[in-house]
Each structure stands twice: as C-alpha cells, then as structure tokens.
C-alpha positions as CSV (number, residue, x, y, z in Angstrom):
1,M,-10.3,22.2,28.1
2,K,-8.5,21.1,25.4
3,K,-10.3,19.9,22.6
4,I,-8.6,18.1,19.9
5,L,-10.3,17.0,16.8
6,V,-9.3,14.2,14.7
7,V,-9.5,14.1,11.1
8,V,-9.2,10.3,9.3
9,D,-8.1,9.3,6.3
10,M,-9.7,11.8,3.9
11,Q,-7.3,10.5,1.4
12,N,-7.5,11.0,-2.5
13,D,-8.6,6.8,-3.0
14,F,-10.9,6.8,0.0
15,V,-12.9,10.5,-1.8
16,D,-12.6,10.3,-5.5
17,G,-9.9,7.2,-6.1
18,A,-10.3,3.0,-6.4
19,L,-11.9,3.5,-2.7
20,G,-14.3,6.4,-3.6
21,T,-17.7,6.6,-3.1
22,P,-20.2,9.2,-3.9
23,E,-21.2,9.9,0.4
24,A,-17.3,10.4,0.5
25,Q,-17.0,13.0,-1.9
26,A,-20.7,14.9,-0.1
27,I,-18.8,15.3,3.1
28,V,-15.8,16.6,2.2
29,P,-16.9,20.3,2.4
30,A,-18.4,19.8,6.1
31,V,-15.0,18.3,7.0
32,V,-13.2,21.6,6.1
33,K,-15.7,23.4,7.6
34,K,-15.4,21.2,10.9
35,I,-11.2,22.1,10.9
36,A,-11.9,25.2,10.8
37,T,-13.8,25.8,14.0
38,Y,-10.6,24.3,15.9
39,P,-7.1,26.1,16.4
40,A,-4.9,25.0,14.1
41,D,-2.6,22.8,16.6
42,C,-5.8,20.8,18.0
43,V,-6.1,19.3,14.1
44,W,-4.5,15.5,14.1
45,A,-4.8,13.7,11.0
46,T,-4.1,9.9,9.5
47,R,-3.2,8.4,6.8
48,D,-3.7,5.0,5.5
49,T,-0.6,3.6,4.3
50,H,0.6,0.5,2.9
51,S,3.2,0.0,0.7
52,V,4.0,-2.0,-2.7
53,D,3.6,-5.2,-1.4
54,Y,0.1,-4.3,0.1
55,L,-1.6,-7.5,-2.4
56,Q,0.3,-10.1,-0.1
57,T,-0.6,-8.8,3.2
58,Q,-3.7,-9.6,5.1
59,E,-5.7,-6.6,4.4
60,G,-4.9,-7.2,0.6
61,S,-6.0,-10.2,0.7
62,H,-9.2,-9.7,2.3
63,L,-9.7,-6.2,0.2
64,P,-7.6,-7.0,-3.3
65,V,-7.3,-3.4,-4.2
66,E,-4.3,-1.2,-4.2
67,H,-4.7,1.7,-2.2
68,C,-3.1,5.0,-0.2
69,I,0.6,3.4,-1.5
70,K,2.9,5.5,0.3
71,D,3.7,8.9,-1.3
72,S,1.4,8.1,-4.9
73,K,-1.5,10.4,-5.7
74,G,-3.9,8.4,-4.3
75,W,-2.0,8.4,-0.5
76,Q,-2.2,12.2,-0.6
77,I,-4.9,14.1,1.4
78,C,-8.0,15.5,-0.4
79,P,-6.5,18.7,-1.5
80,Q,-9.8,20.7,-0.4
81,V,-8.8,18.9,3.2
82,A,-4.9,19.4,2.8
83,A,-5.5,23.7,2.2
84,A,-8.0,23.0,5.7
85,L,-4.8,21.8,7.8
86,S,-2.4,23.8,8.7
87,S,0.9,23.4,9.1
88,E,0.9,23.0,12.7
89,A,-1.1,19.9,12.2
90,R,0.1,16.0,13.2
91,I,-0.3,13.3,11.1
92,F,0.3,10.0,11.5
93,D,1.0,7.4,8.7
94,K,-0.9,4.5,10.5
95,P,-0.2,1.0,8.4
96,S,-2.9,-0.7,9.5
97,F,-7.3,0.4,10.4
98,G,-6.1,1.7,14.1
99,S,-3.3,3.7,15.0
100,M,-1.5,3.1,18.4
101,A,0.7,6.1,18.2
102,L,-2.9,7.9,17.8
103,A,-3.9,6.6,21.0
104,Q,-0.6,6.6,22.4
105,A,0.0,10.8,21.6
106,L,-4.0,10.6,22.9
107,V,-2.6,9.8,26.4
108,E,0.3,11.8,26.1
109,E,-1.4,14.8,25.3
110,D,-4.6,14.1,28.5
111,A,-1.8,13.8,31.0
112,R,0.1,17.4,29.8
113,E,-3.9,18.6,30.0
114,L,-4.1,17.3,33.4
115,V,-0.6,19.0,34.2
116,L,-1.4,22.4,32.9
117,S,-5.2,22.9,33.2
118,G,-6.9,20.0,35.9
119,T,-9.1,18.8,32.9
120,H,-9.0,15.7,30.6
121,I,-9.2,16.8,26.9
122,E,-11.7,16.2,24.8
123,V,-11.4,14.1,21.6
124,E,-13.9,14.9,18.2
125,F,-13.5,11.9,15.4
126,I,-14.7,12.8,11.8
127,G,-13.7,11.1,8.1
128,L,-13.7,7.8,6.2
129,C,-14.4,5.2,6.4
130,T,-17.1,5.2,9.1
131,D,-17.5,1.6,9.5
132,I,-13.6,0.6,9.5
133,C,-10.5,3.4,10.5
134,V,-13.1,6.0,12.2
135,V,-14.0,3.3,14.3
136,S,-11.4,1.6,15.3
137,N,-9.2,4.8,16.2
138,A,-12.7,6.0,18.1
139,L,-12.7,3.0,20.4
140,L,-8.7,2.3,20.4
141,A,-9.5,6.3,21.9
142,K,-12.0,5.8,24.1
143,A,-10.1,2.3,25.3
144,A,-7.0,3.9,26.1
145,L,-8.7,7.1,27.5
146,P,-11.8,5.6,29.7
147,E,-12.9,9.0,31.0
148,V,-12.1,11.7,28.6
149,T,-15.4,12.3,26.3
150,V,-14.8,10.7,22.4
151,S,-16.9,11.8,19.6
152,V,-17.9,11.2,16.7
153,D,-20.2,14.0,14.1
154,P,-22.1,11.7,12.2
155,S,-22.0,14.0,9.0
156,C,-18.6,14.4,8.3
157,C,-18.4,10.9,8.4
158,A,-18.8,8.6,5.4
159,G,-18.9,4.3,5.6
160,V,-18.2,2.1,3.2
161,T,-21.9,2.3,2.6
162,P,-24.9,3.9,3.9
163,S,-25.8,0.9,6.2
164,A,-21.9,0.6,6.8
165,H,-21.6,3.4,8.5
166,E,-25.0,3.3,10.6
167,A,-23.8,0.2,12.0
168,A,-20.7,1.9,12.8
169,L,-22.4,4.6,14.2
170,V,-25.0,1.9,16.4
171,T,-21.4,0.4,18.2
172,M,-20.0,3.5,18.7
173,R,-22.7,4.7,20.7
174,S,-23.3,1.0,22.6
175,C,-19.5,2.1,23.8
176,Q,-20.0,5.2,25.2
177,V,-18.8,7.3,22.1
178,Q,-20.3,10.8,21.9
179,G,-22.7,12.4,19.0
180,V,-23.4,9.0,17.4
C-alpha cells in the first residue's frame, strides 16, 4: 500500500515570519524527522501562495497581514524542511486554504494504486496551520476519497493558537480523520 505524506505550508512566514508562532517553530524538527520516514517520491508539499494584491482579496480583508507573497522570502519553505524535501517532492502552490489540485492529484494517485496493487493509498497530513490549511486539505482529501485512510500527526502540526489547534483536531476526528 502506498502512503503519501502531505507537508502543509511549512513556509517562512508561518514558521518565524509575519504569522510565525513559537509552536510553529517547535514542530520543525518533528516535521523534518517525519519526512525522513517516507520514500522521497511519496512526500508532497503545499505552499500558501498570494500575489501582491493580497490585501484587496477577501482573505486579506479578514486577515490584513501580507504573507506568502509568491517568490518572497516568506513564501519559501523554511530551510530545514526544504532541505529534507527531495527533488522528487511534488509541490502544490495554493491560492486558498485548501488545494483542489492536491485533492485531484490524490484521486489520480489512488486510482493508479488501485490498478497497480488493488489497494487504496493512505494520506497523512502534517504542517501549518492545523486550524486553517491542514484541516481544509485533510477534509478535502476525505471528501474526495471517502474510502481512503486520511490521518494527521498532531505532533507535527501547530495552529494559530494551541486552543485552535485542539479544536481543529476535534473537528477532524469527527470527520473520521485518523490519528487526531
């Protein structure tokens, strides 16, 4: 059975930049360690990706902090995580909390695995922020692939606040995401 690790938004702006937190900084070593447990071609990542007009967007009106502007230092995956990702890692730039392209790629990967081995893939999510992008992508994956085991490793995630992290774990648990 093929298991895919999705590393969500481990970008400078979320770790120690514009929206960084001590909790986000604290999970970096665990994220790097987790990446090392997967085959290189089974590690995928996302990048929150905004343009220079971010503050004029709906998200920008609700969170008026410029972050993850494409090609900026804050948009880059933090150095420790970037070093752990191989050149084989698939990276999805997402303009929103959840990535439809990621969900579609997971559907395609599951179909390919069913043909090759007769089994479904499994998908594990880690990264930032538990209560925004991790939960959004985990629930998109679960909706797109209801028979696939979707899991989250809470020790490799951090939320906007510790209480928001915990609330997101409760929500995911209610939606049959494993490990939370």
